[in-house]
C-alpha positions as CSV (number, residue, x, y, z in Angstrom):
1,M,-0.2,0.3,0.1
2,S,1.9,3.2,-0.9
3,R,0.8,6.0,0.6
4,S,2.8,9.2,1.7
5,A,4.2,10.3,5.4
6,A,1.1,12.6,6.1
7,P,-2.1,10.4,5.4
8,S,-0.3,7.8,7.1
9,W,-0.1,9.5,10.2
10,A,-3.3,11.3,10.2
11,L,-4.3,7.7,10.0
12,L,-2.8,6.2,12.7
13,L,-4.2,9.5,14.9
14,V,-7.8,8.5,14.0
15,L,-6.8,4.8,14.8
16,C,-5.1,6.0,17.9
17,G,-8.4,7.9,18.9
18,A,-10.4,4.1,18.6
19,I,-8.2,2.1,20.7
20,F,-7.9,5.4,23.2
21,L,-12.1,5.1,23.4
22,E,-11.2,1.7,24.5
23,G,-8.6,2.5,26.9
24,I,-10.8,5.1,28.0
25,D,-13.8,3.1,28.6
26,I,-12.0,0.8,30.7
27,G,-10.3,3.2,32.8
28,M,-13.4,5.2,33.4
29,L,-15.4,1.7,34.7
30,N,-12.7,0.8,37.1
31,V,-13.3,3.9,39.5
32,A,-16.9,3.5,39.1
33,L,-16.8,0.1,40.4
34,P,-17.8,0.7,43.8
35,P,-21.0,2.8,43.2
36,I,-22.2,0.4,40.8
37,R,-21.6,-1.9,43.2
38,A,-24.1,0.2,45.6
39,E,-26.4,1.1,43.4
40,L,-27.5,-2.1,41.9
41,G,-26.7,-4.5,44.8
42,L,-23.9,-6.2,43.2
43,T,-22.0,-8.9,45.2
44,T,-18.0,-9.1,44.7
45,G,-18.3,-11.6,42.2
46,E,-21.4,-9.9,39.9
47,L,-19.2,-7.1,40.6
48,Q,-16.4,-9.2,38.7
49,W,-18.4,-9.6,36.2
50,V,-19.4,-6.1,35.2
51,M,-15.5,-6.0,34.2
52,S,-15.4,-9.7,33.1
53,G,-18.0,-9.3,31.1
54,Y,-16.2,-7.1,28.4
55,V,-13.4,-9.5,28.4
56,L,-15.6,-12.6,28.1
57,G,-17.0,-10.8,24.6
58,Y,-13.8,-9.8,23.8
59,G,-11.5,-12.9,24.7
60,G,-13.9,-15.2,23.1
61,F,-14.5,-13.6,20.0
62,M,-10.7,-12.1,19.4
63,L,-9.5,-14.9,16.8
64,L,-12.5,-14.7,15.0
65,G,-12.9,-10.9,14.7
66,G,-9.2,-11.3,13.8
67,R,-9.3,-14.0,10.4
68,A,-12.6,-11.3,9.8
69,A,-10.4,-9.0,9.2
70,D,-8.0,-10.6,7.2
71,L,-11.3,-12.1,4.9
72,F,-14.4,-9.3,4.9
73,G,-11.4,-6.3,4.5
74,R,-10.4,-4.9,7.7
75,R,-11.4,-1.5,7.0
76,R,-15.1,-3.1,7.6
77,M,-14.1,-4.6,10.1
78,F,-13.1,-1.3,12.0
79,L,-15.6,0.4,10.9
80,V,-18.8,-1.5,11.8
81,P,-17.7,-2.7,14.9
82,L,-16.7,1.0,16.1
83,A,-20.2,2.4,15.6
84,V,-22.1,-0.6,17.2
85,F,-19.4,-0.3,20.3
86,L,-20.4,3.2,20.6
87,V,-23.9,2.9,20.6
88,F,-24.4,-0.3,23.3
89,S,-21.3,1.3,26.0
90,G,-24.0,4.6,25.8
91,L,-26.5,1.5,26.4
92,G,-24.6,0.4,29.3
93,G,-25.5,3.9,31.5
94,L,-28.7,3.1,30.8
95,A,-29.0,-0.3,33.2
96,T,-31.1,-0.8,36.0
97,E,-30.2,-4.4,36.7
98,G,-26.7,-5.7,37.2
99,W,-27.6,-8.5,34.3
100,M,-27.9,-4.8,31.7
101,L,-25.1,-3.7,32.4
102,I,-23.1,-6.9,32.2
103,A,-24.6,-7.9,29.1
104,A,-23.9,-4.5,27.4
105,R,-20.5,-5.1,28.5
106,C,-20.9,-8.0,26.9
107,V,-21.3,-6.9,23.3
108,T,-19.1,-4.5,23.5
109,G,-16.5,-6.7,24.3
110,V,-17.5,-8.4,21.0
111,C,-16.9,-5.3,18.9
112,A,-13.8,-4.8,20.3
113,A,-12.8,-8.4,19.2
114,F,-13.4,-7.3,15.5
115,M,-11.9,-3.7,16.1
116,A,-8.6,-3.9,17.5
117,P,-7.3,-6.8,15.3
118,A,-8.4,-4.6,12.5
119,G,-6.7,-1.8,13.7
120,L,-3.5,-3.8,14.3
121,S,-3.7,-5.0,10.9
122,I,-3.8,-1.7,9.6
123,I,-1.4,-0.2,11.1
124,T,0.7,-3.5,9.8
125,T,-0.2,-3.2,6.7
126,T,0.5,0.8,5.9
127,F,3.3,1.9,7.4
128,P,6.6,-0.1,6.0
129,A,8.8,-2.1,8.6
130,G,11.4,-0.8,10.1
131,P,11.7,2.2,12.4
132,R,8.3,3.8,11.2
133,R,6.0,0.6,11.5
134,E,7.8,0.6,15.0
135,R,7.1,3.7,16.3
136,A,3.7,3.7,15.1
137,L,2.8,0.7,17.1
138,L,4.4,2.1,20.1
139,V,2.4,5.2,20.0
140,Y,-0.7,3.0,19.0
141,S,0.1,1.0,22.5
142,G,0.9,4.3,24.1
143,T,-1.9,6.0,23.2
144,A,-4.3,2.7,25.2
145,G,-2.4,3.4,28.2
146,G,-3.1,7.0,27.6
147,G,-6.9,6.6,27.4
148,F,-6.5,4.0,30.6
149,S,-5.0,7.0,32.4
150,I,-7.3,9.8,31.4
151,G,-10.1,7.1,31.7
152,L,-9.1,6.5,35.5
153,V,-9.2,10.5,36.1
154,A,-12.2,11.6,34.1
155,G,-13.9,8.3,36.0
156,G,-13.6,9.8,39.2
157,L,-14.7,12.9,38.3
158,L,-17.6,11.9,35.9
159,T,-18.5,9.2,39.3
160,A,-18.8,12.2,41.7
161,A,-21.7,13.0,40.1
162,D,-23.1,10.2,38.8
163,W,-21.8,6.7,37.8
164,R,-24.1,6.6,34.5
165,W,-21.9,9.4,32.7
166,V,-18.9,7.2,32.6
167,F,-21.1,5.7,29.9
168,F,-22.3,8.5,28.0
169,A,-19.7,10.7,28.7
170,P,-17.6,8.8,25.6
171,I,-20.2,9.0,23.1
172,V,-19.4,12.5,21.3
173,P,-15.8,11.5,21.0
174,A,-16.9,7.9,19.5
175,L,-18.8,9.6,17.1
176,L,-16.6,12.2,16.2
177,V,-13.1,9.1,15.8
178,L,-15.5,7.6,13.2
179,L,-16.8,10.2,11.0
180,A,-13.0,11.0,10.8
181,A,-12.5,7.2,10.0
182,L,-14.9,7.4,6.9
183,P,-12.7,9.4,4.8
184,L,-9.0,7.9,6.1
185,V,-9.3,4.3,7.0
186,P,-8.2,3.0,3.3
187,K,-9.8,0.4,1.2
188,D,-7.7,-3.1,1.3
189,S,-6.0,-3.0,-1.5
190,A,-5.3,-6.6,-2.3
191,P,-8.1,-7.6,-4.7
192,R,-10.8,-10.0,-2.9
193,Q,-13.3,-12.6,-3.9
194,P,-17.0,-11.4,-3.8
195,R,-17.7,-14.2,-0.8
196,P,-14.7,-15.1,0.8
197,R,-15.0,-19.0,2.3
198,V,-15.2,-18.9,6.1
199,D,-14.7,-21.7,7.8
200,V,-18.0,-21.7,9.5
201,A,-17.7,-25.0,11.7
202,G,-14.0,-23.6,12.7
203,A,-15.3,-20.3,13.6
204,I,-18.3,-21.4,15.6
205,T,-16.0,-24.0,17.4
206,V,-13.2,-22.0,18.5
207,S,-15.5,-19.3,19.7
208,V,-17.1,-21.2,22.1
209,A,-14.3,-23.2,23.3
210,V,-12.8,-19.8,24.0
211,L,-16.0,-18.6,25.7
212,L,-16.4,-21.7,27.9
213,L,-12.5,-21.2,29.1
214,V,-12.9,-17.5,30.1
215,M,-16.3,-18.5,31.8
216,T,-14.3,-21.5,33.2
217,V,-11.7,-19.1,34.6
218,E,-13.9,-16.1,35.2
219,R,-16.4,-18.5,37.9
220,A,-13.6,-21.1,39.6
221,A,-14.0,-18.7,42.7
222,H,-17.9,-19.1,42.8
223,A,-18.6,-22.3,40.9
224,T,-18.4,-25.8,42.4
225,A,-15.7,-27.8,41.8
226,L,-18.0,-30.3,39.3
227,R,-19.1,-27.9,37.1
228,T,-16.0,-25.9,36.4
229,T,-14.2,-29.4,35.9
230,G,-17.0,-29.7,33.4
231,T,-17.0,-26.6,31.9
232,L,-13.3,-27.1,31.1
233,V,-13.1,-30.4,29.6
234,T,-15.9,-29.4,27.4
235,A,-14.1,-26.2,26.2
236,L,-10.9,-28.4,25.5
237,A,-12.3,-31.2,24.0
238,L,-14.1,-28.2,21.4
239,L,-10.4,-26.9,20.9
240,A,-9.4,-30.5,19.8
241,V,-12.6,-30.9,17.6
242,F,-11.3,-27.4,16.2
243,V,-7.6,-28.5,15.6
244,T,-8.9,-31.6,13.5
245,I,-11.4,-29.2,11.6
246,E,-8.5,-27.0,10.8
247,R,-6.4,-29.9,9.6
248,R,-8.8,-31.0,7.1
249,T,-10.7,-27.8,5.5
250,A,-8.9,-26.1,3.0
251,T,-10.0,-22.7,4.3
252,P,-9.0,-23.1,7.6
253,L,-9.8,-19.5,10.3
254,V,-6.6,-20.0,12.3
255,R,-3.9,-21.9,9.7
256,L,-1.9,-24.1,12.6
257,G,1.4,-23.2,10.7
258,I,1.3,-19.9,12.1
259,L,1.8,-21.4,16.0
260,R,4.8,-22.2,14.2
261,S,6.6,-19.0,15.2
262,R,8.4,-19.3,18.5
263,P,8.1,-15.4,18.8
264,L,4.5,-14.8,18.7
265,V,3.6,-17.8,20.3
266,R,6.2,-16.5,23.6
267,A,4.6,-13.3,23.1
268,G,1.3,-14.4,24.2
269,A,2.2,-16.5,26.6
270,M,4.0,-13.4,28.0
271,G,1.0,-11.2,27.3
272,L,-1.4,-13.2,29.2
273,L,0.7,-13.7,32.2
274,F,1.4,-9.3,32.1
275,T,-1.8,-9.0,31.8
276,A,-3.4,-11.2,34.0
277,A,-0.6,-9.6,37.1
278,F,-2.0,-6.0,35.6
279,F,-5.6,-6.2,36.1
280,G,-5.7,-8.2,39.0
281,F,-3.6,-5.7,40.5
282,Q,-5.7,-2.8,39.8
283,F,-8.5,-4.4,40.9
284,L,-7.1,-4.9,44.2
285,A,-5.8,-1.0,44.2
286,V,-9.5,0.0,44.0
287,L,-11.0,-2.1,46.0
288,Y,-8.4,-1.5,48.4
289,L,-8.4,2.2,48.3
290,Q,-11.9,3.1,48.0
291,E,-13.6,0.4,50.3
292,F,-10.8,-0.2,52.9
293,R,-9.3,3.5,53.0
294,G,-12.7,5.2,52.5
295,W,-11.3,7.3,49.3
296,S,-13.5,8.8,47.2
297,A,-14.0,8.0,43.1
298,A,-11.2,11.1,42.3
299,E,-9.2,10.7,45.2
300,T,-8.8,7.2,43.8
301,S,-8.5,8.1,39.8
302,F,-6.0,10.5,40.7
303,A,-4.0,8.4,43.1
304,L,-3.5,5.6,40.1
305,L,-2.8,8.1,37.4
306,A,1.0,7.0,38.3
307,M,0.1,3.9,36.2
308,G,-0.5,6.0,33.2
309,A,3.4,6.9,33.0
310,D,3.1,4.6,29.7
311,A,1.4,7.0,28.0
312,V,4.4,9.3,27.6
313,L,7.2,6.8,27.5
314,A,5.3,4.3,25.2
315,P,5.9,6.6,22.2
316,T,9.2,9.0,23.4
317,L,11.4,6.2,25.3
318,T,10.6,3.0,24.4
319,P,11.7,3.6,21.0
320,R,14.8,4.4,21.7
321,L,15.3,1.5,24.4
322,V,14.2,-0.8,21.5
323,R,16.6,0.5,19.4
324,R,19.5,0.3,21.6
325,F,18.9,-3.1,23.4
326,G,16.7,-5.0,21.4
327,H,12.9,-5.8,22.0
328,A,13.6,-8.8,24.2
329,R,16.0,-7.1,26.5
330,V,13.5,-4.1,27.0
331,I,10.3,-6.8,27.3
332,V,12.7,-8.3,30.2
333,A,13.2,-5.2,31.8
334,G,9.5,-4.1,32.1
335,L,8.9,-7.6,33.5
336,L,11.4,-7.2,36.0
337,L,9.9,-3.7,37.3
338,A,6.6,-4.7,37.6
339,A,7.6,-7.8,39.7
340,L,9.3,-5.2,41.6
341,G,6.2,-2.7,42.0
342,Y,4.0,-5.9,42.8
343,A,6.3,-7.4,45.4
344,L,7.1,-4.2,47.1
345,F,3.0,-3.6,47.2
346,L,2.7,-7.0,49.4
347,P,2.9,-5.5,52.5
348,V,0.2,-3.2,51.9
349,G,-1.1,-1.3,55.9
350,A,-3.9,0.4,56.8
351,D,-2.6,2.9,57.2
352,W,-0.4,3.5,54.0
353,T,0.4,7.1,52.8
354,Y,0.0,7.7,49.4
355,A,4.0,8.0,49.4
356,A,4.4,4.6,50.4
357,M,2.3,3.7,47.4
358,F,3.4,6.1,45.2
359,P,7.0,3.2,43.7
360,S,4.6,0.5,43.0
361,L,2.1,2.4,40.8
362,L,5.1,4.2,39.2
363,L,6.8,1.3,38.4
364,V,4.0,-0.7,37.0
365,G,3.2,2.5,34.6
366,I,6.8,2.1,33.2
367,A,6.7,-1.3,32.6
368,F,3.4,-1.3,31.1
369,A,5.6,0.9,28.5
370,L,8.0,-1.7,28.1
371,V,6.7,-4.9,27.7
372,Y,3.0,-3.9,25.9
373,G,4.2,-2.2,23.0
374,P,7.0,-3.9,22.2
375,L,5.0,-7.2,22.6
376,A,2.8,-6.5,19.8
377,I,6.0,-6.1,17.2
378,V,7.3,-9.4,18.2
379,A,4.2,-10.9,17.4
380,T,3.4,-9.7,14.3
381,D,6.8,-8.4,13.0
382,R,7.2,-11.8,10.7
383,V,4.1,-12.3,9.8
384,A,2.7,-12.3,6.2
385,A,0.1,-9.7,5.4
386,G,-3.1,-11.9,4.8
387,E,-2.1,-13.1,7.9
388,Q,-1.7,-9.6,10.3
389,G,-5.3,-9.9,11.3
390,L,-5.1,-13.5,12.5
391,A,-1.6,-12.5,14.5
392,G,-3.3,-9.8,16.3
393,G,-6.3,-11.6,17.3
394,L,-4.7,-14.1,18.7
395,L,-1.9,-12.2,20.5
396,Y,-4.9,-9.7,22.2
397,T,-7.0,-12.8,22.6
398,S,-4.0,-13.8,25.3
399,F,-4.1,-10.7,26.6
400,Q,-7.8,-10.7,27.1
401,F,-7.6,-14.1,28.3
402,G,-4.8,-13.4,30.7
403,A,-7.3,-10.4,32.0
404,A,-9.9,-12.7,32.4
405,F,-7.7,-14.9,35.0
406,G,-6.1,-12.1,36.5
407,L,-9.6,-10.7,37.6
408,S,-10.8,-14.1,38.5
409,A,-7.2,-15.6,40.6
410,V,-7.4,-12.2,42.4
411,T,-11.2,-12.9,43.3
412,A,-10.6,-16.7,44.4
413,V,-8.1,-15.8,46.7
414,I,-9.6,-12.6,48.1
415,T,-12.7,-15.0,48.8
416,A,-10.8,-17.9,50.0
417,A,-8.9,-15.6,52.3
418,G,-11.5,-14.0,53.9
419,S,-13.3,-17.1,54.2
420,G,-10.9,-18.1,57.5
421,A,-10.7,-17.2,60.6
422,P,-10.1,-14.6,61.9
423,A,-9.9,-12.6,58.2
424,T,-9.2,-9.6,57.7
425,P,-9.8,-7.4,54.3
426,L,-6.7,-6.1,54.7
427,G,-4.8,-9.8,55.1
428,S,-7.6,-11.0,51.7
429,Y,-5.8,-7.9,50.1
430,R,-2.4,-8.9,51.1
431,A,-3.1,-12.5,50.0
432,G,-4.9,-11.6,46.8
433,L,-1.2,-9.4,46.0
434,I,0.4,-13.0,45.3
435,V,-1.5,-13.7,42.1
436,P,0.3,-10.5,39.9
437,T,3.4,-11.1,42.0
438,A,3.2,-14.9,41.0
439,A,2.5,-14.6,37.1
440,V,4.6,-11.6,36.1
441,V,7.4,-13.5,37.8
442,I,7.0,-16.7,35.2
443,A,6.0,-14.1,32.7
444,L,9.9,-13.1,33.5
445,L,11.1,-16.4,33.6
446,I,9.7,-17.2,29.8
447,G,11.4,-14.1,28.7
448,V,14.3,-15.1,29.9
449,L,14.7,-18.5,28.9
450,G,13.5,-17.0,25.2
451,M,17.0,-15.0,25.7
452,R,19.0,-17.8,26.1
453,E,17.5,-20.3,23.6
454,R,18.7,-17.7,20.7
455,R,22.2,-18.9,19.2
456,P,23.9,-16.5,17.8
457,G,24.3,-15.6,14.5
458,R,21.2,-18.3,13.5
459,A,18.8,-14.9,13.4
460,V,20.6,-13.1,10.9
461,R,21.9,-15.9,8.3
462,S,18.4,-17.2,8.4
463,G,16.3,-13.3,8.5
464,Q,14.9,-14.5,11.0
465,R,14.5,-12.4,14.8
466,A,13.7,-14.4,17.7
467,I,12.0,-13.1,20.8
468,G,15.1,-13.0,22.4
469,S,17.2,-10.9,19.3
470,T,18.5,-7.6,19.8
471,E,19.2,-6.8,16.3
472,P,18.1,-3.7,14.6
473,V,14.6,-4.2,13.2
474,G,13.8,-4.2,9.2
475,T,15.4,-6.8,8.1
476,G,13.6,-9.4,5.8
477,A,11.3,-8.8,2.8
478,G,9.1,-6.2,3.8
479,A,12.2,-4.3,5.0
480,G,13.7,-4.4,2.0
481,S,11.2,-3.2,-0.3
482,G,9.7,-0.5,2.0
483,T,6.0,-2.0,1.9
484,G,4.3,-5.5,3.5
485,T,6.4,-7.5,6.0
486,G,8.3,-10.4,5.4
487,S,7.0,-13.4,6.6
488,V,8.5,-16.6,8.6
489,T,5.3,-17.8,9.0
490,R,4.7,-19.5,5.1
491,P,1.6,-21.1,3.8
492,E,1.7,-24.9,4.0
């Protein structure tokens, strides 16, 4: 796709606007959770589902959404879900029952499952491989973090008036983004069949399987062991059926050969664990500050603003660090900072000053800047242009499943710790903090092992770059031509 620099960056601005809205939507909802619980009379488990309903729709349909962008066009799969996302985000503010709010969140999650990989693949197929694409991806990921950070502050201020404004406020900016996107998002340059063949059986099977997996994780803290085991076994069985279907069909939804890309698989594993830690920690922090310490929604918003350091660092500092040290070292450094941040928060006290909390919050924000964007670059860098949507779908599925896992695991630990005797809320929070700490330590080990697996010189000879590589980016077919992407993941 041949485009001048100005249109490309104007397009990036629109894509960033959409991902910004997604981030601000999540950030505003976080600080509104306690008032929502109070007005709608939700239990802790039901309150978790207000967040997890979005994650369920997002994670359950991400693979289908990513592949749909490749099959039906990235423009269509970006614009239509964006419009539906706008409508249902507003409808959430009209909810009078918990199930209504959860349903609205599920629909917006499904829309994001189609929109996010489409937006990511538009970037990776519009910007030529190399520094320009890397900077675009880092700006894109930093914008998501910026939306989350601003959402924390805006959510606190809006919640002080009425939590429903958290859902109503994004309607106008979302409409503006949609109107700006219409002329700027390009049509797919590659010719498409009028009616692409769709792997319907594979799409249904994998979507149901992922939905059941997410539900298994989400309900583990509240369901019986028998029910949890039943949904898990059913999900695994459906995944086995899905693999069989993909091996036999001529037009698979997920070409299994793409999973031979070690950077993609490793990035997905680390992304899952990193987001599990991040969302679990943030959930605990909100409960601790508002329900235990009695801080207002606005005070909580400003307190958590330190976690938004990634909005500034991702597009400014991270690209320089990546060029100097390589993706793997930057990711590992970020995971190390996250582990340190969570560990410092473990002994949280009943009367901690904000100065005592600040180092953990800041470290977590810096870690997000160093990990999130580089993981997206590594996962999609060596994937063919025709499978960029699929690669993005796989990566974002791991992110969303990680978020679901983190929320569920933290809730389960809090519930278990609170049922003992003697039980205190503070003791439950401390126990829950073990989850994000352990998750990010495991991610760190995966990153370190990935660096050690790399054999010196091999990536250069083959034109491939493992996640542990420290060579400059932009090698391969895509870099040489200035368009498209190189690919080590060739059709079978």
